[in-house]
N, C-alpha and C positions, 0 to 999 in steps of 0.2 A: 656446648653446640649452637645453642643461639646465638651467643655473639660473633662466632664465626659463619653461621649461614649471615646475618644482619651485615657486619663487618664485608662478604663476598657481595653479597646481596649494592649491597651502600657503590662498592668497590663498579659493579659492573652495569649500575645505573646511572656514576656519575662518570664513567666513560664513554656509554653510550654518547649521554648529553653534549659531551666536551669532541666528540669526534663523528657524529651527526651533522652536525649543522656549519659545518666545514664548507665553505662555499668553490664550485667547481669554479674550473674556467669557463669562460664565455667569450662566444667570439660576437666580434661585431660589425654587421655588413653593413656598406656604405654604398648608395647606392646613387650616379648622377642622372637626374630629369632635366630634360629642357622643356621648361611649358612655355604655351603660345597664348598672350592674354590677346580676345578680342573686344574691341569697345565696342558697345552698339550703340547709336541714338537710341533714345527711351524719350518717350512723349511726356510731358507731364502727368497725363491722367493716367499713364500705365504705372507711374512711380506711386504714385496716391494707392492705388488697388495692391500695390508689393508693402507697402506699409502695412504696419500691422493698425490695431483700434487705440492699444495705449499709445503710440506715435502718434499718430493722428489727432488725439485726445490732448498728446501732452502741447502738440503746437500750437491749435487751437486755445489751448491755457494760456500757453507763454504768450499768442499773441491780446489775448482780451490783458493780462497780466501788464502787457506792453503799453496798450493803452492806456489803463488806468495810470500808469506813471505819467504818461507823455503831457494829459490833462493836468495832471498835479504838478509835475514843470511849468504847467502853461500857468495852470494858477496862479501859483508861488510868481513867476515873475521870474526877471533878470535881476539879478541884487549887484552887477558890477558898476 
């Protein structure tokens, strides 16, 4: 009797796992949308305000590093 109940429950649970995971049919909807892009003239001061603090700091560090590189190149001189 125990074997019968175990086998029946095993068959039931295995069939539930096999058939419950079937993918249902899905419908894909595609819409076409027209987008207009408007270019606005932005003053340099406004672009600075829109940038984040990391971007501004990164630009300053890049400028300092570039200046140091230029100074080192000038110090070494032209070897050609």
